[in-house]
DOKEMAR-894674 format. One record per residue: residue in three letters; y negated, z negated, x negated of N, C-alpha, C in turn. Coordinates in pm, whole numbers, plus 32768, in hexadecimal, padded with zeros to 4 digits. Atoms other than C-alpha are relative to their C-alpha. Layout:
ALAYZXYZXYZX/...
***
This chain:
UNK7FEF806D800A2C3158C4A77D7FE77FD67F6A/UNK803E801F80852B8C5824A631807F7FC37FA4/UNK7FBE801680632C3C57ECA4FA7FCC7FBC7FC5/UNK804F806680682BCC569EA45680477FB27F8E/UNK7FB08032807E2C045628A3057F867F887FED/UNK80408090802F2BB354A4A2B67FE5800A7F95/UNK80018021806B2B1D547DA1667FAF7F807FDE/UNK8001809080082B6F5327A10B7FBC7FFF7F66/UNK8014800C80922A6152B99FE880217F957FAB/UNK7FF0808E80482AB151BA9EE17FC780077F8B/UNK80577FFE80892A4951BC9D627FDB80607FF7/UNK80327F9E801D299752F89DA37FB4802F8060/UNK805680227FB8286852CA9E507F8480577FF2/UNK80397F83803E27D1543B9E14801C8065808D/UNK7FDF7F727FEB279E556E9EA2800D806B7FAE/UNK7FE97FA980AF2789562D9D468081800A7FD9/UNK7F827FEF804B28BD56839CA0807A7FA38069/UNK7F9580647F9929A655F49DD1805F805B8062/UNK7F8D7FC77FF22AE956A99DCE803A800E80A4/UNK7FDB800E7F7A2B6C56229F017FA8802E8076/UNK80687FC67F7A2A18566B9FFC803180AA7FBD/UNK80037F56800D2A1257B89F5F80A58032804A/UNK7F6D7FAF7FD32BC857F49FC67FD57FE5808A/UNK801480157F4D2B765740A12A7FB480628027/UNK80327FB47FC22A68582BA172801880948018/UNK7FA37FA17FF42B1A594BA11A806B7FF38059/UNK7F70801E7FD62C7458DDA1BC7FBE7FFC80CC/UNK802B7FD27F6B2BA75882A30E7F758010803A/UNK80AF7FC07FD82A7B58E3A4027F907F6F802E/UNK804C808180152A165745A41A80387FA87FCA/UNK800F806D806B29D7564DA31F7FFC7F808050/UNK804A80B47FA429F954BBA3AF80037FDB7F32/UNK7FF980748070298653FEA2547FF87F738014/UNK7FDC806A7FD929E952A8A23E800E7FB27F7B/UNK7FE88059806229C2516AA15980057F758045/UNK7FC080A37FAD2A84501AA1A17FD47FB87F78/UNK80218067805A29EE4F0FA0E4808F7F858005/UNK7F8A803480272B514E55A0787FF87F74801C/UNK7FFE80BA80022B684CD1A10680117FBA7F9E/UNK7F9C803980722C3D4C799FF57FC880227F8F/UNK80557FE6805A2B3F4CF59EFA7F867FCC800E/UNK8071801D7FF72A094C7D9F767FFC7F54803B/UNK7FFA80AE7FE12A8A4B0E9FEF804B7FCE7FA6/UNK7F96803080422B824B199F0E7FF87FB27F6E/UNK800D804980842C0A4A459DBF8046801E7F95/UNK7FAF7FA080A52C964AAD9C5680767F618004/UNK7F7180827FF82DF049D89C0C7FBD7F7A7FCE/UNK802F804A80322CF048F29B667F807FC7803B/UNK8044801D7FB02C2548B79C917F7F80267FC0/UNK80637FBE7FEF2B15498A9C297FC180668073/UNK80587FAB7F852A204A459D2F808080B77FCF/UNK7FC97F9580312AE54BA99CF87F68808E8008/UNK80897FCE803129864C3F9D2E7F857F83802D/UNK808580627FDE284D4B769D077FA28075804C/UNK809B7FCE7FD727054BCA9D907F9A80657FC0/UNK80467F89805726874CAE9C798037808F8061/UNK7FBF7F537FE7279F4DDE9CBB80057FF9808E/UNK802680217F8427694D4F9E287FB0805E803C/UNK80917FDB7FCA26214DB99E4F8002809B7FAB/UNK7FF37FA5803B26644EDD9D60802C80898088/UNK7FAB7F877FA6276A4F999E577FB17FD18094/UNK802C7FD67F9226BA4F3C9F807F7680677FF5/UNK80397FA7802C25724FF29EF78062809A7FDB/UNK7FBF7F72801C267E51179E918030803080B3/UNK7FBE7FE37F7D26FE513C9FF27F858043804B/UNK80787FF67F9F25B95115A0B77F9A80997FBC/UNK80147F6B803D2559525C9FA8801D80638043/UNK7F987F8F7FD12694531E9FE67FFE801980A5/UNK80297FFE7F71264052E3A17C7F74804A801A/UNK80727FC27FFE24F05363A1408023808D7FF3/UNK7FE47F72803A2545548CA06E806A805C806D/UNK7FB47FD37F97266254D3A1787FC1801B8084/UNK805B7FCD7F5B258054D4A2AF7FB680617FB5/UNK80577F66800224AC55CFA1E68053806A7FE5/UNK7FB27F48800025B656DBA1C580337FFA80C8/UNK7FBF80047FAD25EE568BA31580647FB98080/UNK7F7E80477FDB271155A2A34D7FD97F61800E/UNK802C80767FFB27035418A36580937FB67FB8/UNK7F7C803F803427EF5309A2C780117F8A806D/UNK7FD8804A7FBE28C2522FA37180487F757FAD/UNK7FD88069807A28D250D7A2D7802E7F8A804E/UNK7FBF806F7FB829E04FB7A3347FE77F8F7F7E/UNK7FD88047804D2A134E95A29E80AB7F85803E/UNK7F5F80197FDB2B954E2CA292804480327F90/UNK7F927F7D80582CE94EC3A2177FEA80718006/UNK7FE87F5A7FE02CA2501FA1B6806E804F800E/UNK7F9A7FD97FE32DFE5042A1DB8018801D80B2/UNK802C7FF67F632DC24FE5A3617F86801F801F/UNK807E7FF37FCA2C53503AA3948016809F7FEE/UNK7FC37F6F7FEA2CA551B1A334805F80198066/UNK7FB180067FBB2DBC5188A3DD7FF1803380C0/UNK7FE87FFB7F702D5B515EA5217F76805A8000/UNK808D7F657FD62BFC5265A4FB8054805C8011/UNK7FB07F7380062D20535BA4B98044801F8094/UNK7FC5800B7F902DEF52DDA5F67F9F802C807E/UNK80717FF47FB22C8A52E4A6B57FD280678028/UNK804F7F4A7FFD2BF85459A66A806D803B7FCE/UNK7FA07F8E7FF92D7254DAA64B7FD480707F8C/UNK80337FAB80622CF25565A4EA80A280587FED/UNK7F9B7F9D80512DF9565FA428803A7FAA7FA3/UNK7FC8806E809D2DF55590A2D47F997FEB7FE7/UNK8042808280112D3A549CA217801F803A7F5A/UNK80447FE0808C2C9B54EDA0A17FFB7F957FC3/UNK8070807D80672C7053EF9F80802280037F8C/UNK7FDC800080832C8253F49E17803D7F9D7FD8/UNK7F898046800A2DB2535E9DB37FCA7FA37F74/UNK8002805A80582D9F521C9CE8807B800A7FA2/UNK7F837FFC80482E8B51B89BDC803A7F6F7FD8/UNK7FAF807B80272EB450369BC980107FA28070/UNK7F9F806F7F6B2F614F179C9D7FB17FF3806A/UNK806380387F8C2E514EB99D998008806F8044/UNK80187FC47FB52DF64FE59DD4806F8081803C/UNK7F737FC77FDE2F3350969DDE804F7FF68098/UNK7FC380317F922FB34FA89ECA7FA080268063/UNK80307FAD7F542EA0501E9FE48007806D8002/UNK7FDA7F697FE42EC151839FA680AC80198054/UNK7F6C80017FC0305F51559FDE7FE88003807E/UNK7FEB802C7F963036507DA1017FA180728064/UNK80487FA57FBF2F2F516FA1AA8045807A801E/UNK7FB77F6880043004529EA14580897FD98079/UNK7F8680167FA8311F51E2A2047FE67FF4807F/UNK8012800B7F6A30535194A32C7FFE80A3805E/UNK80277F9A7F9B2FCC52F1A36F8074804E7FEE/UNK7F867FCB7FFB312C5376A3278022800380BC/UNK7FCC801E7F6D318852CAA4AF7FA780468040/UNK80557F977FB5306753C3A529802F80777FE5/UNK7FFF7F4E805930FC5500A46A7F8380287FBC/UNK80417FBF80722FF9550CA3897FF97FD77F4F/UNK7FE28007808E2FB95534A2257F8A7FB27F9C/UNK807B807480552EDB544FA1197FFB80917F6D/UNK7FF87FAB806A2E775580A02B7F927FCF7F9A/UNK8058801B80632E18551F9EEC7FB7806F7F88/UNK80597FD780602CFA559C9DDD7FF97F947F7C/UNK8044805080942C68553C9C837F8480277FE4/UNK807680137FDE2B3754CE9C567FBA7F907F57/UNK802A807280712B3D53A69B3A7FF980387F66/UNK7FDB7FDB80B82B84546299B77FB78085801A/UNK80337F77804B2ACF556B99058039804F7FFB/UNK7FAC7F9080042BEC561998CF807B7FEB806F/UNK7F767FFB7FB32D16568B99C880767FE47F97/UNK7F8E8021801E2E5B55DB997D804080977FD0/UNK7F8E7F517FF72F0A576099B97FD9803F7F79/UNK7FF67FA2806E2E2C57CC98B680237FD77F63/UNK7FCE8028808D2E7356EC9790809980197F9F/UNK7F547FC8804D2F9E5751967880737FCB7FD5/UNK7F95805D80013072562C96D1802A7FD5808D/UNK7FDB806F7F923136556C98087F9F7FB17FE2/UNK7FF88096800A30BA542D984C80207FA77FB6/UNK7F7E803A801331D3539897E57FDD801C7F39/UNK80447FDE80CF313D543896457F9780038023/UNK809B8014803A2FDA53D0965F7FF77FCA7F87/UNK8000806580A82F98535D94EA7FE37F6B8050/UNK802880B97FC32F9051C995327F6A80057F54/UNK808D803080472E7751F893E67F89807B8015/UNK808E7F9F7FB72D15527794787FDA80667F71/UNK80307FCA806F2CD953179322807480AF8021/UNK7F967FB880012E2453ED933A7FDF8075808C/UNK801A7FD77F8C2DE7541E94C57F6680767FED/UNK808A7F92801B2C7A54E59472801E80477F8E/UNK80037F79808C2CF955C09347803580558059/UNK7FA67F997F712DE5566994747FB1802E8076/UNK80217FF17FA52CED565C95467F5C806B7FDF/UNK80927FD580242B60569C94F3802680977FB1/UNK801A7F7A80432B1D581394AE808B80257FF9/UNK7F977F9D7FBA2C77589F952C800C7FEF8080/UNK7FCD7FF97F6F2CB6582496737F6C80268058/UNK806D7FDC7FA92BB158D297667FCC7FC7804F/UNK800980347F9C2AE0583998367FBA803F8062/UNK80127F9E7F982AAF58A799717FA47FE7806D/UNK809F80247FE5294858C09A31801D7FC28071/UNK800A805A7FB428CF57DC9B217FCA806F806A/UNK800E7FD47F6928F358269C8E7F337FEC8010/UNK8073801A7FD8279C583E9D427FE57FAA8080/UNK801A804B7F81272757799E77800980498067/UNK7FFE7FB07F832795580E9FAD7F6980108076/UNK808A7FD27FAB267658D6A08B7FE67FC58084/UNK7FF680257F7C26CD583CA1DA80737FBD7FFB/UNK7F87803C7FF927B45738A22280157FF380DE/UNK80027FE07F4C280E5785A3BC80367F67801C/UNK7FB4809B7FEE286A5630A45D8024804080D1/UNK7FDA7FCA7F4729215678A5BF7FC57F828055/UNK804380477F50288B5603A731806F7F9D801E/UNK7F97807B7FF3292D5493A7187FC67FA48034/UNK805280837FCD28DC533AA7E480677F867F82/UNK7FE4805F807B296E52A8A6A57F9E7FAF7FBE/UNK80978057803928B35167A6547FD580277F75/UNK80137FCE808427F151C1A506801D7F667FA9/UNK7FD480A5806927F4501FA48C7FA180177FE1/UNK808F8038805526D54F97A3B6804C7FC77F9A/UNK80168006808726B14F79A24F80017F507FD4/UNK800D80B7800E26FF4DDFA1FC7F897FCD7FB7/UNK804F8051804026034D0DA15B80537F967F7A/UNK7FA88038804226764C21A0417FEA7F7B806B/UNK801980877F9A260D4B09A13980A1800B805B/UNK7FB380207FB127204B8DA1F080CB7FF27FAE/UNK7F5B800C802928494B5BA0DE7FEB7F8C7FD8/UNK8014808E804527B049FEA09B7FB97FF37F7F/UNK802180118088271C4A709F467F387FDF7FE4/UNK80A57FED7FFC25BC4A129ED77FB880747FD0/UNK80637F7D804624764B0D9EA780027FF77F72/UNK80357FCD808B24294BBE9D4F7F7A7FDB7FDD/UNK80727FEC802B23134B5A9CCB7FDC80217F93/UNK80117FA3805F221D4C249BE77FCD7FB77F81/UNK800480328083223D4B239AC97FE580497F99/UNK7FD57FC0807522B34BFB99C77FE980B5800C/UNK80187F92800222584D749977806B8034801C/UNK7F7E7FC37FA423DA4DB799BE800F7FEB809A/UNK801680377F6523964D239B387FC5808A8040/UNK803D7F817FC822B44E3A9B897FF980797FFB/UNK7FD57F6C802A232A4F4C9AC180948047804A/UNK7F587FAC7FC824A64F5A9B527FBF801F808A/UNK7FFA80007F8224734FCD9C8E806880958044/UNK7FA37FB47FDC259050969D46800E8071800A/UNK7FFB7F847F8B25CB51E49DD57FC780887F95/UNK800F7F71807E25E753529D537F7380437FD8/UNK80817FB48007247C53969D577FC77FAF7FA5/UNK801B8077804A241B52689C6B804880467F76/UNK7FBA7F7A8081254953209B827FBD80607FB3/UNK80487F7F8023249B54419B517FB27FE37FAE/UNK8090803C8017234F53AD9B3680037FBC7F7F/UNK8003801A80A223E252FD9A07802E80407F94/UNK7FD47FA28075249653F199517F81803E7FE7/UNK80887F998032235A54CF997E7FD37FB07FAC/UNK800D8054802C22C653B198FD80017FDD7F49/UNK7FB5800E80522392537D97D6801380807F96/UNK800A7F87806423A754F8975D7F6880268009/UNK805F7F90802D226D55BC97DA7F737FA58009/UNK80DA80607FF0212F54DA97F9800A7FA57F90/UNK8026807B8078217B53D596EA803D80447F80/UNK7FC27FF38096226D548295F7806A7F887FB1/UNK7FAA80B680622319531895A48079802D7FE2/UNK7F5B80147FF0245E53E795AD800580147F49/UNK802B7FF980A723D8544E942F80097FDC7F89/UNK80108075806323E9531D93AC807C7FA08035/UNK7FA680507FA42522528D9492805B7FB97F62/UNK7FA080498052261D525C93577FD07F757FBC/UNK803280688050251C519192997FDF7F7A8041/UNK802480727F7A24B550A893CC80777FDD803E/UNK7FA5801E7F8F25E3508D948280327F6B7FED/UNK7FB780A6803926414F3193E17F927F9D7FFE/UNK804C80647FD824FB4E9A943D7FF07FAC8047/UNK7FDB806A7F8F24D04D8895167FA57FC98054/UNK806C80197FAC236C4D5C95A37FC1809E8044/UNK80347F8A7FBF22CD4E5D96B0807180738034/UNK7F987F827FAF234B4F9A9787804180527FA8/UNK7FFB7F74804E231850C6969380507FF57F85/UNK7FA07FF880412404506995A98087801F7FEB/UNK7F8D7F827FD1253F510F965C7FEE8024807D/UNK80197FAC7F7C254B51EE9771805E7F7A805F/UNK7FEE80657F8A25C450AD9867803280728070/UNK7FA87F9C7FB7267D51E2991680737FA28035/UNK7FAB80147FC427985102995B80197FB98068/UNK7FD580067F7B276950779A847FEE80638067/UNK7FFE7F807F94273251A09B50807280597FCF/UNK7F9A7FED8017284B521B9A94809F7FDA804B/UNK7FB580337FC7292D512F9B1B7FED7FDA8064/UNK7FFB7FFE7F5528CB51299C968017807C7FED/UNK7FFE7F957FAB28F3528E9C797F638040802B/UNK80967FA8801C277252E39C9E7FD7807A7F9F/UNK7FCC7F68805E27AB53D29B8D804880307FEE/UNK7F697FE8803D289554A39B207FE980297F58/UNK80097FEA804C28F754AF99CA7FCC80A27FA9/UNK802F7F64804C28F2564299937F8D800C8022/UNK80AA7FF07FC2278B56299A387FB97FE17FB1/UNK8011805F80942739552D98D68006808E7FC7/UNK7FDE7FD8808E27DA560D97EF7FB980BA8037/UNK804A7F577FC02763579398E17F5F7FC27F98/UNK80B1800C801825DD56F3988B801B7FCE7F6B/UNK7FEE801A809D2629566A970E7FFF80697FD2/UNK80007F5B805926B157D496B87F8480478035/UNK80927F8D80012580588097577F8A7FCB7FA7/UNK80468036808D2498578396A07FE7803B7F73/UNK7FEB7FCF807F254E57DA95637FCF807D7FCD/UNK801F7F9180002500593E95C07F85802E7FED/UNK809E7FD47FD423A3590F96267F907FCC7FA8/UNK805F804F8064230657FE9543803C7FD07F8E/UNK7FD07FF3805123E057A3945680867F9A7FFB/UNK7F62802D7FEE2555572493C9801A7FDD7F8E/UNK7FE68086806825A555F492C8806C7FB7800E/UNK7F58804E7FCD26D6551692AC7FAE7F758080/UNK802780737FAC25D55411938F80318051809C/UNK7FB67FBD7F7926325527949A80877FEB8013/UNK7F837FEE7FD62758553F946D80607F988025/UNK7F9180937FEE27D653C294737FCE800E80CD/UNK800D800F7F3F275953D2961B809780297FEA/UNK7FA07FBF7FB4289A54CA960E80487F8E7FCB/UNK7FA1805E805F296953CD951E80137FA6806F/UNK7FEF807D7F7C293152AF960F803C803480B0/UNK7F967FF57FA529995352972A8068803B800D/UNK7F73800280272ACD53C59693806C7F9C7FFD/UNK7FC180977FF22B18524A963C801B801580AE/UNK7FDD802B7F8D2AF7522D97CA807280308037/UNK7F847FE17FE92BF2531A980D805F7FDF7FBB/UNK7F7F804C805D2CE752BA970080287F7E804C/UNK7FF3805F7FC92CD0516897AD80608023807D/UNK7FFF80047F7F2D1651CF98F8809C80737FE2/UNK7F8D7FC780422E4D52A4984B80607FCC8008/UNK7FE38075800E2ECB516E97C380127F978070/UNK7FC3803D7F732EBD50D8992F8072804F8044/UNK7FAE7F917FCA2F78520F998B807B7FF67FDB/UNK7F807FED8061306F5211988680697F62802E/UNK7FD28075801230C5508A98A47FEA7F97806C/UNK800C80477F5E307A50239A0C7FD27F737FBA/UNK803A80A68001303D4E899A1F80067FE27F6E/UNK802E80398089308A4E5898BC7F767FE07FDA/UNK80C2801180542EFF4E88988B7FD77F66802E/UNK803580857FAF2EF24D36996280657F957FD1/UNK7FCB80AF7FF52FF54C3E98FF7FCC7FE07F4E/UNK7FEE804D807E30014B7597C78004802E7FA2/UNK7FBA7FD3807830E04C1A96CE7FBC80927FBD/UNK80457F8D800430204D779709806B805B7FD4/UNK7F957F5E7FD030BB4EDB96C180887FC57F70/UNK7FA6803D80BE312B4E12953280847FC98061/UNK7F92808D7FF831F84D0495F0800A7F947F96/UNK800C807F801D316D4C19951B7FDD7F7F8033/UNK804380897FDC311D4A94951A7F917FE47FE7/UNK80997FF180282F9E4A8B94F97FF27F338056/UNK7FFC80827FFA2EFF490F95308009800080B0/UNK800E80177F8E2F18486996867FDB7F928015/UNK804180757FDC2E65475296997FBD8003808A/UNK805E7FEC7F9F2DD0472598117F9B7FA38047/UNK8075803E80072CE545F497DE7FA880178065/UNK80697FE37FB32BF845FA98F77F8E7FC27FC9/UNK807A803E80072AFE452A98757FC6805D7F90/UNK7FFD7F8C80922B1E45FE970D7FB780948053/UNK80597FA17FDB2AEC472197DE7F5980198056/UNK80A57FFE7F9A29A346BF98B67FAE7FEC7F9F/UNK80647FFF805A28F5467F97757FF380957FC9/UNK80137F5A8029292A47EB97027FAA80558071/UNK80397FAE7FA328F8489498557F7D7FA58035/UNK807B802A7FE627C447A798987F89802A7F93/UNK80667FDD80622708480F97577FD77F567FC6/UNK800A806A8047273B46AB96C4807E7FAC7FB2/UNK7FB280208065282946A195977FBF7FC97FA1/UNK8030801C8057270B467B94E17FF3805B7F4A/UNK80357F7A803F26FD47AD94037FC7806F800E/UNK80807FAA7FD925B7484A943E802B808B803B/UNK7FF57F607FCD2649499B9437806B803D8066/UNK7FD57FFD7F92274F497895207FCF7FDC807D/UNK804180377F9B268F489D96087FB280638025/UNK80507F8F7FBE259949AE962780608074804A/UNK7FA27F8C7FC1266C4AA3967E802F7FF9807F/UNK7FB47FF67FC527474A0B976F7F717FD9807D/UNK808C80047F8E25D0498D982C7FB280807FFF/UNK80357FAE7FAB256F4AC89838808E80718069/UNK7FA37FED7FAE26BD4B2A98E37FE57FFF8080/UNK800480587F9A26984A2899DA7F9D8027804F/UNK807D7FFC7F9F25354A5E9A2F7FEF80B28049/UNK800F7F747FF725634BEE9A1E8060806B803E/UNK7FA77FD67FF2268C4C5E9A4E804080797F9C/UNK7FFC7F90806726754D26990D801C7FC57FA8/UNK801C8066807726C64CF097B58021808D7F6A/UNK7FFB7F90804026A54DF3969680CC800B7FB8/UNK7F768022806528014E7795DD80167FA37F71/UNK7FEB804A807627B54DD594A0801D7F568035/UNK7FF280AD7FE727924C69955180788015803E/UNK7F73802B7FC628C84CAE961D807B80107F9D/UNK7F9E8030805429724CCD94E77FFF7FA27FAE/UNK7FD5808A804029344BA6945480237F8B806B/UNK7FDD80867FBC293B4AB09563809F80158036/UNK7F857FD97FFF2A844B6895BE80637FA97F6A/UNK7F9F8036807B2B094B1494567FF47F45800B/UNK80048073801E2A6F49AF9435802A7FAD807D/UNK7FE480417F8F2B2549579588808F7FF97FF8/UNK7F57800380152C8449EA951580167FC07F57/UNK7FF5804180912C57497893A57FE97FA47FEB/UNK804F80A37FED2B8148809390800C7F978028/UNK7FAD80A57FCC2BF5479194A48075802E8036/UNK7F457FDB80042D51484994BD80097FE580BE/UNK800080067F862D13486996368059806E8038/UNK7FC37FAD7F8D2DBE493797377FA380888002/UNK80537F7D7FF62D454A9697277FE8804A8074/UNK80037FD37F9E2D7D4AC698737F7F7FC48054/UNK8042806F7FC92C9B49BB990A7F6280687FD2/UNK80737FCD80182B764A76983F800F80898009/UNK80147F7B7FCC2BD14BD398A97FF67FD980A0/UNK801A80117F832BD34B499A0F7F577FE68044/UNK80A8800580062A5E4AB799E37FDF80647FF4/UNK80597F5D800629E04BF2997B803D803D8073/UNK80097FC07FBF2A834C8D9A8E7FA97FC78070/UNK806480327FA329CF4BB29B767F79803B800D/UNK807C7FFE800928824BC19AEF7FC880947FD8/UNK7FFF7F9E801F28804D119A3D7FB680898060/UNK801F7F9F7F8327944DFC9B18803A80947FD5/UNK7FD17F7B7FF0284F4F439A85808B7FE27FB8/UNK7F6C8001801929A34EA49A778071808A8018/UNK7FA07F9380002ACE4FB19A4680847FBF7FF4/UNK7F99804D801C2C2C4F189A56802680647FB4/UNK7FBA7FF980612CCE4FE399477F8A80027F7D/UNK80708020806F2B854FE4984E80147F697FEC/UNK7FFE80A5801B2B624E54988E807E7FE97FC8/UNK7FC38022803B2CB74E2C9861803580097F7F/UNK7FE47FBE806E2CFF4F1C97667FBE7FC37F81/UNK80938038807D2BC14EA8968180637F497FE9/UNK7FA9809180042C634D2A96AE807080267FC9/UNK7F6C7FD0804F2DCB4DC096577FDC7FD17F6B/UNK803D7FEC80A52D044E0F94FC80097F8D7FED/UNK803D808E80412C734CDB94C0806B7F998018/UNK7F98804680132D894C029529809180297FAF/UNK7FBB7FBF808A2E604CCF941E80918036804B/UNK7F977FFE7FA72F644D2F9565800A80AF8020/UNK801D7F837FE32ED34E9C9565803B805E7F79/UNK7FAA7F8680872F3D4FDA94847F787FF67FE2/UNK80688028804A2E264F5E93808039802E7F7B/UNK7FFC7FE280982E425010923C7FFD7F867F97/UNK802F806280702DB14ED4918C80407F8A8059/UNK7F80804B7FE42EB04DC391BC7FA77F78802E/UNK80248073801E2DD04C90919E7F6D8022802D/UNK80797FF47FC22C6E4CF492717FBB7F8F7FE9/UNK8047808C7FC72BA94BD0923A7F48800C7FCF/UNK80A47FE9801629FF4BCA92497FC57F8A7FD9/UNK8002805B8045297B4AB8915E7F5380038036/UNK805C7FFD7F81285E4A5292677F827FCF7FBF/UNK806080338055276E49AE914B7FB680B07FB6/UNK80207FDA8051276F4AD290817FD1809A8060/UNK803D7FB87FA7272F4BC891BF7F887FC88042/UNK8088806A7FB826124AE092417F9780607F8D/UNK80337FD9808425724B2390E27FE280E98020/UNK802C7F8B801A25894CA490F97FE880278087/UNK80387FD07FA6255B4CE292497F8D7FB0805E/UNK807980307F9A24674C0192C47FCB7F8E7F79/UNK8009804B806823E64BA5914E7F6A7FA6803B/UNK807680727FA8226C4B1991FC80287FAD8047/UNK7FCC80637FB923424A5392FE7F9E80458092/UNK807E7FF37F7F22424B14940F80667FFD809E/UNK7F507FE87F9623CE4B4494F580017F638034/UNK7FEA80B47FF623EE49BC94C27F9E7FCA8049/UNK808A80727FC7228C493194F47FEB803780A7/UNK802D7FC67F6022584A2A964F80617FB78039/UNK7F9E80247F9B23B549B096EF7FF97F647FD8/UNK801D80A17FD323984833967E7F987FC47FAC/UNK808280338015222547D596657FFD7F8F7F98/UNK7FEF80D180672275465595D37FE5801C7F74/UNK7FE07FFD808822B246F794927FB480667FC3/UNK808B7FA27FFE215547C594867FCA7FBD7F74/
***
């Protein structure tokens, strides 16, 4: 009799460096890969009434799942698709196929933990085990020189204790084949934007056509940024730019959906440094991914505090929830061109540069005195590269409720606009009336 393992894909939509997939293949004779479009996310709302996932990220995830399905089929397997609640859908597949165990990558934030806990409880009724693997971070927490409870709250302190000290594990290769059982299990179909009642994404802007989900596109973008264009050579100098595609790596969307492994990115960066060049810019790609790890560790350490108004410092920030004032910010109609241009880019593409995000967040919290959670939820809804820990961690910083060594972080919008959009090109592109 076959020993069947279900592999439940979540935010890990890739075959390369996928620990749960490799472990399942070692332990079982047959593998059933599953992806569930969680109805609470794709039809759900945030606490302030925004879509949990807008059309931009929905499209990206659909494309990523289609690419995953193709890649699995190329290896001899197949991907089972469901729409519903993962704790119910995966459970039903386990019951129907009489699987031996279910693998998934462990998540650490509230909503994701709720789902995995419910599934684990359901599987116990069948005598089955939910086995967890790791896949989100560059470093394994077991390799760090401190327990989670003692992770330094300041990024610089964390970086000094990790870089050049903690060994980086090798990225795992994609499996040669994925053995799929003989089963009458309904494969399901990948939904469309229309399934979730979401609007099509038109290719009006560069970002709309360039951000395409999937492991294949992820590797293409990494290859382009490093080996084809050598753009990484000047990353530190260009990373605060606003216009175009090439000023930053743009890898965050693929990293957040797990189409790309951070270990694989840094392995390729290290290979590039050996074979082509090594400088401060090539290091900076590692630096930014280390920030991503740090925010995830803050989420592990402080749990739901990163989602609360008072944050991890338990201080009282601004708490205005004026809907009319907020909607001017959100729609890009504040009358401040630099803010409005960035917000219109977000609304039209699901993308905003790091420099833009810092400025619009600071303006909302420090100038308009608004509740920062409204801004964080708006970003959660629209950002194509949304990641819970990174998004809320950055908003914690701006709102002054995170562990920021700078007590009152503030961005002067006018001086920032002069510095980063000196000729007004970005503003004129997104607000043509000002041309």
